[in-house]
N, C-alpha and C positions, 0 to 999 in steps of 0.2 A: 487133743484137748481132753482134759480130765472129765469124767462123767458128771461130777457135781457142777462144774462150770457150765457144761452144756445144758444140764437141767435148769440151772438158774437163768440162763439165757432164754431157754424155751419158756420158762415161767414168766419172765419179763415181757417177752413178745406176746404171749397169750393173754396176759392181763391188759396190755395195751390194746390188743384186738377186741377183748371183751368190753372195754370202756368205749371204744369207737363204735362197735356194732350195737352196744347197749344204748348209746345216744341216738343212733339211727333208728333203732327199734322203738324207743320212746317217742321220737318225733313222728314215726309212721303210724304207730298203733293209736296213740292218743291225740293225733292231729295237732301238734304244737305249731307246725308250719301251715302255710296257706294251702298246701297240697295235701289232700287226705289220702288215706290208704286205698290202694286199688281194690276193686270189687273182687270177691273170690272167683278164681278161674281166669282173671284178667292177666294180660302179659305182665311179667315181673313178679308173679306170685308163685308159690309152691304150696299146693294143697290149701290155698286161700290165704296164706300168710306171706308177707314180704321175705325175701331171701335173708335180710339182715337178722331176722328172728332166729333162723337156723344157724347163722354164723355166730350169733351170741352164745347159743348153747354149745356149739362145737368148741369155741374158745374156752368156755367154762370147763368143758370136759378135759381139754388139753391141759389147762391150768391145774385141775384136780389130779390128773395123772402125774404131772411133773412134781407136784407137792408130795404125792405118795412116793415117788422115786427119791426125792430128797430126804424124806423121813426114814426110808429104808436103810439098812446097813450096807456099807460098801467097803 
């Protein structure tokens, strides 16, 4: 598989993951659903934040790296 095709596929998957985890983060942090965000230190949190927050930023980082790879010369 050519590098540019792989980077485009990685970008597509990372943007989809960012949207999904972004929706989860919004619902958890701002309490859009009936269930509120767990208390800091509770099960399901990492350093007081839900895991979806970290997933959101990791997907954004992967998307940024794939964009940089696509913009580079090959």
